[in-house]
C-alpha positions as CSV (number, residue, x, y, z in Angstrom):
1,X,-2.4,-2.6,6.2
2,X,-5.8,-1.8,7.6
3,X,-6.3,0.8,10.3
4,X,-7.1,-2.0,12.8
5,X,-4.0,-4.0,12.0
6,X,-1.9,-0.9,12.4
7,X,-3.3,-0.3,15.9
8,X,-2.9,-3.9,16.8
9,X,0.7,-3.9,15.7
10,X,1.6,-1.1,18.1
11,X,5.2,-2.2,18.7
12,X,6.1,-2.3,15.1
13,X,4.6,1.1,14.5
14,X,6.5,2.6,17.5
15,X,9.8,1.2,16.1
16,X,9.0,2.7,12.7
17,X,8.1,6.1,14.1
18,X,11.3,6.1,16.2
19,X,13.3,5.4,13.1
20,X,11.6,8.2,11.3
21,X,12.3,10.6,14.1
22,X,16.0,9.7,14.0
23,X,16.0,10.0,10.2
24,X,14.4,13.5,10.4
25,X,17.2,14.7,12.8
26,X,19.9,13.1,10.7
27,X,18.9,14.2,7.2
28,X,17.8,17.7,8.0
29,X,15.2,20.1,6.6
30,X,14.4,21.6,3.2
31,X,13.3,25.3,3.2
32,X,11.9,26.4,-0.1
33,X,12.9,30.1,0.1
34,X,9.4,31.0,-1.0
35,X,8.1,33.3,1.6
36,X,4.4,32.3,1.7
37,X,5.4,28.6,2.0
38,X,8.1,29.2,4.6
39,X,5.6,31.3,6.6
40,X,3.4,28.2,6.9
41,X,6.3,25.7,7.4
42,X,8.9,27.9,9.1
43,X,11.2,25.0,9.9
44,X,10.9,23.5,6.5
45,X,10.0,20.2,5.0
46,X,11.8,17.1,6.5
47,X,14.2,15.5,4.0
48,X,13.7,11.9,3.0
49,X,10.0,12.1,4.1
50,X,6.8,11.4,2.3
51,X,4.3,14.2,1.6
52,X,0.7,13.7,0.4
53,X,-1.1,16.6,-1.2
54,X,-4.8,15.8,-1.0
55,X,-8.1,17.3,-2.0
56,X,-11.0,17.0,-4.3
57,X,-10.6,16.7,-8.1
58,X,-9.8,20.0,-9.8
59,X,-8.4,21.6,-6.6
60,X,-4.9,22.3,-8.0
61,X,-3.0,19.7,-6.0
62,X,-0.2,19.0,-8.6
63,X,0.4,22.8,-8.9
64,X,1.3,23.0,-5.2
65,X,3.7,20.1,-5.8
66,X,5.2,21.9,-8.8
67,X,6.0,24.9,-6.6
68,X,8.0,22.6,-4.2
69,X,9.7,21.0,-7.3
70,X,10.8,24.4,-8.6
71,X,12.3,25.3,-5.2
72,X,14.0,21.9,-5.1
73,X,15.7,22.3,-8.4
74,X,16.8,25.9,-7.7
75,X,18.4,24.6,-4.4
76,X,20.5,22.1,-6.4
77,X,18.4,18.9,-6.0
78,X,17.3,16.4,-8.6
79,X,13.8,15.5,-9.5
80,X,12.1,12.3,-10.9
81,X,8.7,13.2,-12.4
82,X,5.8,10.8,-12.5
83,X,3.0,13.0,-13.7
84,X,0.3,10.5,-14.5
85,X,-2.3,13.0,-15.6
86,X,-0.2,14.0,-18.6
87,X,0.6,11.8,-21.6
88,X,3.9,13.5,-22.2
89,X,6.7,15.4,-20.5
90,X,6.0,18.6,-22.5
91,X,2.8,19.1,-20.6
92,X,4.7,19.0,-17.3
93,X,7.2,21.5,-18.6
94,X,4.4,23.8,-19.8
95,X,2.6,23.6,-16.4
96,X,5.6,24.4,-14.4
97,X,6.6,27.3,-16.7
98,X,3.1,28.7,-16.4
99,X,2.9,28.3,-12.6
100,X,6.4,29.2,-11.4
101,X,8.1,30.7,-14.5
102,X,10.8,28.0,-14.3
103,X,12.1,26.5,-17.6
104,X,13.0,22.9,-16.6
105,X,15.0,22.6,-19.8
106,X,17.6,24.6,-17.8
107,X,17.9,21.6,-15.5
108,X,18.2,18.7,-17.9
109,X,21.0,17.0,-16.0
110,X,18.9,17.0,-12.8
111,X,15.6,15.6,-14.1
112,X,14.1,12.4,-15.4
113,X,10.6,11.8,-16.5
114,X,8.9,8.5,-15.9
115,X,6.1,8.5,-18.5
116,X,3.2,6.0,-18.2
117,X,3.0,3.6,-21.1
118,X,0.6,0.7,-20.6
119,X,1.4,-0.6,-24.1
120,X,4.8,-2.0,-23.1
121,X,5.5,-4.9,-20.7
122,X,8.1,-3.2,-18.5
123,X,10.1,-0.1,-19.5
124,X,12.0,1.6,-22.3
125,X,14.8,4.2,-21.9
126,X,14.1,6.7,-24.7
127,X,16.9,9.1,-23.7
128,X,18.8,10.2,-20.6
129,X,15.8,12.2,-19.3
130,X,12.8,10.1,-20.4
131,X,11.8,6.5,-19.5
132,X,8.6,5.0,-20.7
133,X,7.2,2.6,-18.1
134,X,4.1,0.5,-17.5
135,X,3.8,1.9,-14.0
136,X,0.6,0.0,-13.1
137,X,2.9,-3.0,-12.5
138,X,4.5,-3.0,-9.0
139,X,7.7,-4.6,-10.1
140,X,8.1,-2.0,-12.9
141,X,7.3,0.9,-10.4
142,X,10.2,-0.3,-8.3
143,X,12.6,-1.0,-11.1
144,X,12.3,2.4,-12.8
145,X,12.4,4.4,-9.6
146,X,15.7,2.6,-8.8
147,X,17.0,3.1,-12.3
148,X,16.1,6.8,-12.5
149,X,17.6,7.4,-9.0
150,X,20.9,5.8,-10.0
151,X,21.1,8.0,-13.1
152,X,20.7,11.3,-11.3
153,X,23.2,13.2,-9.1
154,X,22.3,12.9,-5.5
155,X,23.5,16.3,-4.3
156,X,22.0,18.3,-1.5
157,X,19.0,18.4,-0.9
158,X,19.0,15.1,-2.7
159,X,16.5,13.4,-5.0
160,X,12.8,14.3,-5.0
161,X,10.2,12.0,-6.5
162,X,7.1,13.9,-7.5
163,X,4.1,11.7,-8.5
164,X,0.9,13.5,-9.4
165,X,-2.6,12.1,-10.0
166,X,-1.6,8.9,-8.2
167,X,-5.3,7.7,-8.1
168,X,-5.2,6.9,-11.8
169,X,-3.0,3.8,-11.2
170,X,-5.6,2.4,-8.8
171,X,-8.2,2.1,-11.7
172,X,-6.3,-0.8,-13.3
173,X,-8.6,-3.8,-13.2
174,X,-5.6,-6.2,-13.0
175,X,-3.0,-4.3,-11.0
176,X,-5.0,-1.7,-9.0
177,X,-4.9,-3.6,-5.7
178,X,-1.2,-4.6,-6.0
179,X,0.1,-1.3,-7.1
180,X,-1.8,0.3,-4.2
181,X,0.1,-2.0,-1.8
182,X,3.3,-1.1,-3.5
183,X,2.6,2.6,-3.0
184,X,1.7,2.0,0.6
185,X,4.9,0.1,1.1
186,X,6.9,2.9,-0.5
187,X,5.4,5.4,1.9
188,X,5.8,3.3,5.0
189,X,9.4,2.1,4.4
190,X,11.0,5.0,2.7
191,X,14.3,6.2,4.2
192,X,16.3,7.3,1.2
193,X,14.3,9.7,-0.9
194,X,11.9,12.7,-0.5
195,X,8.5,12.0,-2.0
196,X,5.6,14.3,-2.9
197,X,2.4,12.6,-4.0
198,X,-0.8,14.3,-5.1
199,X,-4.0,12.4,-4.7
200,X,-7.7,13.1,-5.3
201,X,-10.3,12.5,-2.6
202,X,-13.0,12.3,-5.3
203,X,-12.1,8.7,-6.3
204,X,-10.9,5.7,-4.4
205,X,-11.6,7.5,-1.1
206,X,-10.9,4.6,1.2
207,X,-7.5,3.9,-0.3
208,X,-6.6,7.6,-0.3
209,X,-7.5,7.9,3.4
210,X,-5.0,5.1,4.1
211,X,-2.3,7.0,2.3
212,X,-3.2,10.2,4.2
213,X,-2.8,8.4,7.5
214,X,0.6,6.8,6.9
215,X,2.2,9.8,5.1
216,X,4.8,11.8,7.1
217,X,3.3,15.1,5.9
218,X,-0.2,16.0,4.7
219,X,-1.3,19.1,2.8
220,X,-4.9,19.9,1.9
221,X,-5.7,21.7,-1.3
222,X,-9.0,23.3,-2.3
223,X,-10.2,25.7,-4.9
224,X,-12.9,28.3,-5.4
225,X,-14.5,29.4,-8.6
226,X,-15.4,32.9,-9.9
227,X,-12.7,33.8,-9.7
228,X,-10.7,30.6,-9.8
229,X,-8.6,30.6,-6.6
230,X,-6.4,27.9,-5.0
231,X,-5.9,27.4,-1.3
232,X,-3.5,25.3,0.8
233,X,-3.6,24.1,4.4
234,X,-1.0,22.0,6.2
235,X,-2.6,19.2,8.3
236,X,0.6,17.6,9.5
237,X,4.4,17.8,9.1
238,X,6.6,15.2,10.7
239,X,8.7,16.4,13.6
240,X,8.5,20.2,12.9
241,X,6.2,23.0,13.8
242,X,3.9,24.5,11.2
243,X,1.0,26.9,10.8
244,X,-2.4,25.3,10.4
245,X,-4.0,28.4,8.9
246,X,-5.2,28.2,5.3
247,X,-3.3,30.3,2.8
248,X,-4.1,31.3,-0.8
249,X,-1.7,30.0,-3.4
250,X,-0.5,33.0,-5.5
251,X,-1.5,31.7,-9.0
252,X,-3.7,33.8,-11.2
253,X,-7.2,32.6,-12.1
254,X,-6.2,32.6,-15.8
255,X,-3.3,30.3,-15.3
256,X,-5.3,28.0,-13.0
257,X,-8.0,27.7,-15.6
258,X,-5.5,27.0,-18.4
259,X,-3.8,24.3,-16.4
260,X,-7.0,22.7,-15.4
261,X,-8.2,22.5,-19.0
262,X,-4.9,21.0,-20.1
263,X,-5.0,18.4,-17.3
264,X,-8.6,17.4,-17.9
265,X,-8.0,16.9,-21.6
266,X,-4.9,14.9,-20.9
267,X,-6.5,12.7,-18.2
268,X,-9.3,11.8,-20.6
269,X,-6.6,10.0,-22.7
270,X,-4.7,8.4,-19.9
271,X,-7.5,6.8,-17.9
272,X,-8.9,4.7,-20.7
273,X,-5.5,3.2,-21.3
274,X,-5.2,2.3,-17.6
275,X,-8.7,0.7,-17.6
276,X,-7.5,-1.7,-20.3
277,X,-4.7,-3.1,-18.1
């Protein structure tokens, strides 16, 4: 939906916003227990909301998401990973271990990886924690998210769906436009899960600006070099107070450089496959 049509459809938007405000009150708030995050979002992150972490390429957006993921798992929740920049789940595990020290193998019953595979028509269940899926197809996106959600325990704080490098799907010549509409629909109509998406403003800027606008929560990430440093700023959180001051994310330059090199190398393998779809 364009910006113009959203404004013209004011009644529909008001109804949706009212429903989200009710949802926020009913489902509650998630506090990470991580001091520097809780200082910025003292009331916590609304449950069953959608968060977009945005910023230029190479600014560490997925790493901020992984910090929320770590806190979620430690609090007893389940996580569905859709880390599009990595060709395998082992890269996700290494990144999280490097950034937060968490060994996600200790949470095998609480996690499922949705791994992009453009070489299959729909999806393939490899084992109880790994599903290969052609995620550029909107119908497959929906099927595997429902399948993974049904397989995981839905215990407080619930199920978190973490999708990083979301821009990559939009490069599909055949499915880019329709998967973008599916992602928008997911954000606009969600009332059952907590989503965190990381997106780059360095590509598909117009599409990303639309996602930023309709998301419940918006976080900006940026980085500085020499030394490599990562910063985070909250731009909006639905229904709760927050601090708009920029804060430094406490990850060492050495770890940041290692993760960036790993992601850049992996992305160089993933994007060519998507461009063929």
